[in-house]
C-alpha positions as CSV (number, residue, x, y, z in Angstrom):
1,M,0.1,-0.4,-0.1
2,L,1.4,3.7,-0.6
3,V,0.1,4.5,2.5
4,G,-1.3,2.9,5.6
5,S,-1.7,-0.9,6.1
6,N,-5.4,-1.2,7.6
7,P,-8.0,0.4,4.5
8,R,-10.8,3.0,6.1
9,R,-14.5,2.4,5.0
10,V,-15.6,5.1,3.2
11,A,-18.5,7.0,3.6
12,V,-20.4,9.0,0.7
13,I,-21.7,11.7,2.5
14,G,-24.2,12.5,0.0
15,G,-24.5,14.3,-3.4
16,A,-26.4,17.0,-5.5
17,R,-27.0,17.7,-9.4
18,I,-28.1,20.2,-11.8
19,P,-31.4,18.7,-13.4
20,F,-30.7,16.6,-16.9
21,A,-31.8,18.6,-19.9
22,R,-32.5,17.2,-23.3
23,A,-29.7,18.5,-25.8
24,H,-30.2,21.6,-27.4
25,G,-32.6,23.0,-24.7
26,A,-32.3,24.6,-21.3
27,Y,-28.8,24.7,-21.0
28,A,-28.0,25.7,-25.1
29,S,-26.4,28.6,-24.0
30,V,-23.4,27.4,-21.4
31,G,-20.7,24.4,-21.4
32,N,-19.3,21.8,-19.1
33,Q,-17.2,23.8,-17.0
34,Q,-20.5,26.2,-15.7
35,M,-22.5,22.9,-15.1
36,L,-20.1,21.0,-13.2
37,S,-19.1,24.3,-11.5
38,A,-22.7,24.6,-10.9
39,S,-22.6,20.7,-9.5
40,L,-20.1,21.0,-7.2
41,K,-21.5,24.6,-5.5
42,A,-24.5,22.7,-5.0
43,V,-22.5,19.6,-3.1
44,V,-20.2,22.7,-1.3
45,D,-24.3,24.7,-0.1
46,R,-25.7,21.3,1.0
47,F,-23.1,20.5,3.3
48,S,-21.4,23.6,4.6
49,L,-18.1,23.1,2.7
50,K,-17.6,27.0,1.5
51,G,-13.8,27.5,2.1
52,E,-13.1,23.9,2.7
53,R,-9.8,22.3,1.4
54,L,-10.5,18.7,0.7
55,G,-8.4,15.9,-0.1
56,D,-8.8,15.7,-4.1
57,V,-11.8,16.6,-6.8
58,V,-12.2,14.1,-9.7
59,A,-14.2,14.9,-12.3
60,G,-14.5,14.7,-15.9
61,A,-16.3,15.0,-19.2
62,V,-16.7,12.7,-22.3
63,M,-17.4,15.9,-25.0
64,K,-14.9,18.1,-24.2
65,H,-13.1,21.4,-25.7
66,S,-9.4,20.9,-25.9
67,S,-9.4,24.5,-24.1
68,Q,-11.2,22.0,-20.9
69,W,-8.2,20.0,-20.4
70,N,-7.9,21.5,-16.8
71,L,-11.8,20.9,-16.2
72,A,-12.3,19.9,-12.9
73,R,-9.0,22.1,-11.4
74,E,-11.2,25.1,-12.7
75,A,-14.6,23.7,-12.3
76,M,-13.5,23.4,-8.6
77,L,-12.1,26.8,-8.4
78,D,-15.5,28.4,-9.1
79,S,-17.5,26.4,-6.8
80,G,-16.3,27.9,-3.3
81,L,-14.1,25.4,-1.8
82,S,-10.7,26.2,-0.9
83,P,-8.6,27.1,-4.1
84,E,-5.9,24.9,-2.0
85,T,-8.2,21.6,-3.1
86,P,-6.5,19.9,-6.3
87,G,-8.6,18.7,-9.0
88,L,-7.9,15.5,-11.5
89,D,-9.9,15.0,-14.7
90,M,-11.0,11.5,-15.1
91,Q,-13.0,9.7,-18.4
92,R,-14.1,6.7,-18.5
93,A,-17.1,7.2,-21.1
94,C,-20.0,6.9,-19.5
95,G,-18.3,5.6,-16.4
96,T,-16.2,8.6,-15.9
97,S,-18.1,9.9,-12.4
98,L,-18.3,6.3,-11.1
99,E,-14.9,5.8,-11.7
100,A,-13.6,9.0,-10.3
101,A,-15.9,7.7,-7.3
102,I,-13.9,4.7,-6.8
103,T,-11.0,6.7,-7.4
104,I,-11.4,9.0,-4.5
105,A,-13.0,5.9,-2.5
106,N,-9.2,4.5,-3.1
107,K,-7.4,7.5,-1.6
108,I,-9.6,7.8,0.9
109,A,-9.1,4.3,2.1
110,L,-5.7,4.2,1.9
111,G,-5.9,7.0,4.2
112,Q,-3.7,9.5,1.1
113,I,-6.7,11.7,2.1
114,D,-9.7,12.1,4.2
115,S,-12.4,13.5,2.1
116,G,-13.3,14.6,-1.7
117,V,-16.0,14.8,-4.5
118,A,-16.4,13.2,-7.5
119,G,-18.5,14.3,-10.4
120,G,-18.9,14.6,-14.1
121,A,-20.6,17.2,-16.8
122,D,-21.2,16.1,-20.3
123,T,-22.9,18.3,-23.2
124,V,-24.6,17.6,-26.1
125,S,-25.1,21.0,-26.7
126,D,-21.7,22.6,-27.0
127,P,-19.4,20.1,-28.8
128,P,-16.4,20.9,-29.9
129,I,-16.4,21.6,-33.8
130,V,-13.2,21.0,-35.4
131,F,-11.9,21.3,-39.0
132,G,-9.8,18.7,-40.5
133,R,-6.2,17.7,-40.1
134,E,-5.5,19.0,-43.6
135,Y,-6.3,22.6,-42.8
136,Q,-4.4,22.1,-39.3
137,Q,-1.3,21.4,-41.2
138,L,-1.4,24.7,-43.2
139,M,-2.1,26.6,-40.2
140,L,0.8,24.9,-38.3
141,R,3.1,26.2,-41.6
142,V,2.2,29.4,-41.0
143,F,2.7,29.3,-37.6
144,R,6.3,27.8,-37.9
145,A,7.1,30.2,-40.8
146,R,10.1,32.7,-40.4
147,S,9.4,35.0,-42.6
148,F,6.6,37.1,-43.7
149,G,6.7,35.4,-47.1
150,D,6.7,31.8,-45.7
151,R,3.6,32.6,-43.5
152,I,1.8,33.5,-46.3
153,K,2.6,30.7,-48.7
154,P,0.5,28.1,-47.1
155,F,-2.7,30.4,-47.6
156,L,-2.4,30.4,-51.4
157,G,-2.9,26.1,-51.0
158,L,-6.4,27.4,-49.4
159,R,-9.6,25.4,-51.1
160,P,-13.4,25.2,-50.1
161,R,-12.5,21.6,-49.1
162,H,-10.5,23.1,-46.0
163,F,-13.2,24.7,-44.4
164,K,-15.6,21.9,-43.9
165,P,-15.9,21.1,-40.0
166,S,-15.4,17.8,-38.6
167,Y,-18.3,17.4,-35.7
168,P,-18.2,15.2,-33.1
169,G,-19.6,12.0,-33.2
170,T,-20.1,9.2,-30.1
171,S,-19.7,6.7,-33.4
172,E,-17.1,3.5,-32.2
173,P,-13.7,4.2,-34.4
174,R,-13.2,0.9,-34.5
175,T,-16.2,-0.3,-36.1
176,G,-18.2,2.6,-37.6
177,L,-21.3,1.8,-35.9
178,S,-23.3,3.9,-33.5
179,M,-23.7,2.9,-30.1
180,G,-27.4,2.3,-30.7
181,Q,-26.4,0.3,-33.9
182,H,-24.2,-1.9,-31.7
183,A,-27.3,-2.0,-29.0
184,E,-29.4,-3.3,-31.9
185,Q,-27.0,-6.2,-32.5
186,M,-27.1,-6.9,-29.0
187,A,-30.7,-7.3,-28.6
188,R,-31.2,-9.3,-31.9
189,T,-28.1,-11.9,-30.5
190,W,-30.0,-12.2,-27.1
191,Q,-33.4,-12.2,-28.7
192,I,-34.8,-9.4,-26.8
193,T,-37.8,-8.3,-28.0
194,R,-39.3,-4.4,-29.0
195,A,-42.0,-5.5,-25.7
196,D,-39.3,-6.4,-23.3
197,Q,-38.0,-3.3,-24.2
198,D,-40.8,-0.9,-23.7
199,E,-41.9,-2.3,-20.5
200,L,-38.3,-1.7,-19.0
201,A,-38.5,1.8,-20.7
202,L,-42.3,2.7,-19.2
203,A,-41.0,1.4,-15.7
204,S,-38.6,4.1,-15.8
205,H,-40.4,6.8,-16.3
206,Q,-43.1,5.8,-14.6
207,R,-40.7,5.5,-11.3
208,A,-38.4,8.6,-12.1
209,A,-41.9,10.6,-12.2
210,R,-43.6,8.5,-9.5
211,A,-39.9,9.9,-7.3
212,W,-40.2,13.8,-8.2
213,A,-43.8,14.0,-7.4
214,E,-42.9,12.3,-3.9
215,G,-40.1,14.6,-3.3
216,F,-37.3,12.1,-3.2
217,M,-35.2,14.6,-5.5
218,S,-36.0,17.4,-3.9
219,D,-32.5,17.5,-1.7
220,L,-30.5,15.7,-4.7
221,V,-31.6,18.5,-7.3
222,V,-30.5,22.3,-7.4
223,P,-32.4,23.8,-9.7
224,Y,-30.5,25.7,-12.8
225,L,-31.3,28.3,-15.4
226,G,-34.8,28.0,-14.8
227,L,-35.3,24.7,-15.0
228,A,-36.1,22.5,-11.9
229,T,-36.4,18.9,-12.9
230,D,-34.9,16.4,-15.1
231,N,-37.1,17.9,-18.4
232,N,-37.2,13.9,-20.0
233,V,-39.0,12.3,-17.6
234,R,-42.7,11.2,-19.0
235,G,-44.8,9.5,-16.6
236,D,-48.0,10.4,-18.7
237,T,-46.3,7.5,-21.2
238,S,-47.4,4.1,-21.9
239,L,-47.0,1.1,-23.7
240,E,-49.1,2.2,-26.4
241,K,-47.7,5.1,-26.8
242,L,-43.6,3.6,-27.1
243,A,-45.5,1.4,-29.8
244,K,-46.3,4.0,-32.1
245,L,-42.5,5.2,-32.0
246,K,-40.7,4.4,-35.2
247,P,-37.3,2.2,-35.3
248,S,-34.1,4.3,-34.4
249,F,-30.5,2.5,-35.8
250,A,-32.3,0.1,-38.5
251,A,-35.1,-0.2,-39.8
252,D,-36.6,-3.4,-39.0
253,G,-35.0,-2.6,-35.5
254,T,-36.6,-2.4,-32.1
255,L,-34.7,0.5,-30.7
256,T,-36.7,3.7,-30.2
257,A,-36.2,7.1,-29.1
258,G,-38.5,5.8,-26.5
259,N,-36.5,3.4,-25.4
260,S,-32.9,4.6,-25.6
261,T,-31.6,7.5,-23.8
262,P,-32.1,10.8,-25.2
263,M,-29.0,13.1,-26.0
264,T,-28.9,14.8,-22.7
265,D,-26.7,17.7,-21.0
266,G,-26.4,17.7,-17.0
267,A,-24.0,17.4,-14.4
268,A,-23.8,15.6,-11.1
269,A,-21.2,15.7,-8.3
270,V,-20.8,13.6,-5.0
271,L,-19.5,14.0,-1.6
272,L,-17.3,11.2,0.0
273,A,-15.2,11.2,3.4
274,S,-13.3,8.7,6.1
275,E,-15.8,8.3,9.1
276,D,-13.7,10.1,11.1
277,W,-13.8,13.2,9.0
278,A,-17.6,13.4,8.8
279,R,-18.3,13.1,12.3
280,S,-15.6,16.4,12.9
281,R,-17.6,18.1,10.7
282,G,-21.2,16.8,12.2
283,L,-22.3,15.1,8.9
284,A,-24.7,12.0,9.1
285,V,-23.2,9.6,6.8
286,Q,-25.9,8.2,4.0
287,A,-23.7,4.7,2.8
288,Y,-20.4,3.0,2.3
289,L,-18.8,2.5,-1.0
290,T,-17.2,-0.9,0.0
291,Y,-16.7,-2.2,-3.6
292,G,-15.7,-1.8,-7.0
293,K,-14.6,-3.2,-10.8
294,A,-14.1,-2.4,-14.5
295,A,-13.9,-4.8,-17.2
296,A,-13.7,-3.9,-20.6
297,V,-15.1,-7.1,-23.8
298,D,-14.2,-7.9,-27.4
299,F,-16.5,-5.8,-29.2
300,V,-14.2,-6.2,-32.2
301,G,-14.2,-9.5,-32.1
302,G,-17.7,-10.6,-31.4
303,E,-18.7,-9.4,-28.1
304,G,-21.5,-6.8,-27.6
305,L,-20.5,-3.3,-27.1
306,L,-22.4,-2.8,-24.2
307,M,-21.6,-6.5,-22.1
308,A,-18.7,-5.2,-20.0
309,P,-20.7,-5.1,-17.0
310,A,-22.1,-8.7,-17.1
311,Y,-18.5,-9.8,-16.7
312,A,-17.4,-7.6,-14.4
313,V,-20.4,-7.5,-11.5
314,P,-19.4,-11.7,-11.1
315,R,-15.9,-11.1,-11.3
316,M,-16.6,-8.2,-8.5
317,L,-19.2,-10.5,-6.0
318,A,-16.2,-13.0,-6.1
319,D,-14.1,-10.3,-4.7
320,A,-17.1,-9.8,-2.0
321,G,-18.2,-13.1,-1.5
322,L,-21.5,-12.1,-2.5
323,T,-24.4,-13.6,-4.9
324,L,-26.8,-11.2,-7.4
325,Q,-29.5,-11.8,-5.3
326,D,-27.9,-10.7,-2.1
327,F,-29.1,-6.8,-2.9
328,D,-31.5,-4.5,-2.1
329,F,-31.3,-2.2,-5.0
330,Y,-30.0,-2.6,-8.2
331,E,-29.3,0.6,-10.3
332,I,-28.0,-0.5,-14.2
333,H,-27.3,2.3,-16.2
334,E,-30.2,2.5,-19.2
335,A,-28.3,3.2,-22.1
336,F,-30.5,1.5,-24.2
337,A,-32.9,-0.7,-22.4
338,A,-32.3,-3.3,-24.7
339,Q,-28.6,-3.2,-23.0
340,V,-30.4,-3.6,-19.5
341,A,-32.5,-6.6,-21.1
342,C,-28.9,-8.4,-22.4
343,T,-27.3,-8.1,-19.2
344,L,-29.9,-9.5,-17.4
345,K,-30.4,-12.2,-19.8
346,A,-26.4,-13.7,-20.1
347,W,-26.8,-13.6,-15.6
348,E,-29.0,-15.8,-16.7
349,S,-27.8,-17.7,-19.1
350,E,-26.4,-21.2,-17.9
351,K,-24.3,-21.4,-21.4
352,F,-22.9,-17.4,-21.1
353,C,-22.4,-18.2,-17.1
354,R,-20.3,-21.2,-18.1
355,E,-18.4,-20.3,-21.2
356,R,-17.8,-16.8,-20.8
357,L,-17.9,-16.2,-17.1
358,G,-16.1,-20.0,-15.9
359,L,-19.2,-20.3,-13.4
360,A,-20.3,-23.9,-12.4
361,K,-24.4,-22.4,-12.8
362,P,-25.7,-18.9,-13.5
363,L,-25.7,-16.2,-11.8
364,G,-29.4,-16.2,-11.6
365,S,-32.5,-13.5,-12.2
366,I,-32.9,-10.6,-9.9
367,D,-36.4,-8.8,-8.3
368,R,-37.0,-6.4,-10.8
369,A,-38.8,-4.8,-8.2
370,K,-35.8,-3.6,-6.9
371,L,-34.3,-2.4,-10.2
372,N,-33.8,1.5,-10.6
373,V,-36.3,1.8,-8.2
374,K,-36.3,5.8,-8.4
375,G,-36.3,5.6,-12.7
376,G,-32.9,5.1,-14.8
377,S,-31.1,7.0,-17.2
378,V,-33.9,6.4,-20.3
379,A,-36.5,8.6,-17.8
380,V,-34.1,10.6,-16.1
381,G,-31.6,10.9,-19.0
382,H,-27.6,10.8,-19.9
383,P,-24.9,13.0,-19.7
384,F,-22.2,11.3,-20.6
385,A,-19.7,11.3,-17.2
386,A,-22.5,12.5,-15.2
387,T,-24.2,9.4,-14.7
388,G,-22.3,7.7,-12.4
389,A,-22.4,10.4,-9.6
390,R,-26.1,10.9,-10.3
391,I,-26.2,7.2,-9.7
392,V,-24.2,7.1,-6.2
393,A,-26.2,10.1,-4.6
394,S,-29.3,8.6,-5.4
395,L,-28.4,4.9,-4.1
396,A,-27.0,6.4,-1.2
397,K,-30.1,8.8,-0.2
398,L,-32.1,5.1,-0.6
399,L,-29.9,3.0,1.4
400,A,-30.4,5.6,4.2
401,T,-33.6,6.0,4.1
402,R,-34.2,2.3,4.5
403,G,-31.8,2.5,7.3
404,S,-30.0,-0.8,5.9
405,G,-29.1,-2.5,2.5
406,R,-27.0,-3.0,-0.2
407,G,-27.1,-1.4,-3.8
408,L,-25.4,-2.9,-6.8
409,I,-24.0,-0.4,-9.5
410,S,-23.8,-1.6,-12.8
411,V,-22.7,1.2,-15.7
412,C,-22.0,-0.1,-19.6
413,T,-19.8,2.7,-21.4
414,A,-18.6,3.0,-24.8
415,G,-15.3,1.6,-26.1
416,G,-16.6,-2.2,-24.3
417,M,-16.2,-1.3,-20.7
418,G,-18.1,-1.3,-18.0
419,V,-17.4,0.1,-14.3
420,T,-19.6,-1.4,-11.3
421,A,-19.4,-0.8,-7.2
422,I,-21.3,-2.0,-4.4
423,M,-22.6,0.4,-1.9
424,E,-23.9,-0.9,1.7
425,R,-25.3,0.7,4.3
């Protein structure tokens, strides 16, 4: 160990976020730093941390301008924390802020720090738009020139094609397919029906709407830029309405705008600490972050792009000495309803568990009534790097409200990776 020899328990004190907004809407005028700063400030205000020096702030974004190379530190400087608090940028696609929470937790467990904040932000409304490499190289020749004449020469080579912008995308570089197209392939492989997906999507919307109506979100979400609630939640949707939507990624496909995560802007953050640090400040512990695991799959070689959590979870369960049924809550990120259904079906498959996971028997099924009980990403939205922190904060409150229990977190990511964690109280 880098510090100490007795790992400490890592407390989740709680989190806060801004409402998640459909892209090109409420947050179209701001970017990652403003949104992340707002979420960090909400944590600072909620737990009276103004002027406090924390051990670290670890956060990141996926869709990010090159000028945001120090995003976490800059957002921290806007937050009200002491400027002596460090900031670390992290990126693991959709698992970014869950990985950030695990990183903070590891530092606390080892005694390197006593407290820290994990977070993430993402905007689809303020993406970096750049010009192609040919134009870039031409401009660099201008920059390197030593004389006025040499600086003029490259401009003589300018052509209209140089001004064609390169828009950011979420297609996988190694396959050229979008995440939705990959999820369509997974749905076919695992024989997930449109009805299966629409039922999961309906439950997500209904549970999210109920969570807002019951006031569960009141201390987790702070109003921002005139928005007070997640604006993608459709509590009045139905199976009939969902069934009328056209396929989004293939003419004969089963994934639609209704059972897929919408493009979303937003940010979230969560405070973690040692028990002693929390006690010294009179802060209640909501839950403990006890295990974490990341995994990756060969999605180019045949495995589904979003199936990595199906591998990470059983490895984490082995670390913890637990079974899949030993949980009171399951927070499985809904990149697509199909992806959730594929993961659950894989765990129930004797063949998959034997041949892919090396297990003697299937992990088995879960109680669907315990799945994403306050709604999932299909309803709430999914600002890529913010989802993990949203889930950690929500699950911590669920466990605190219940008074005891255990929760499983599973987040699939681009690049064929997955990040998972266990929280307990």
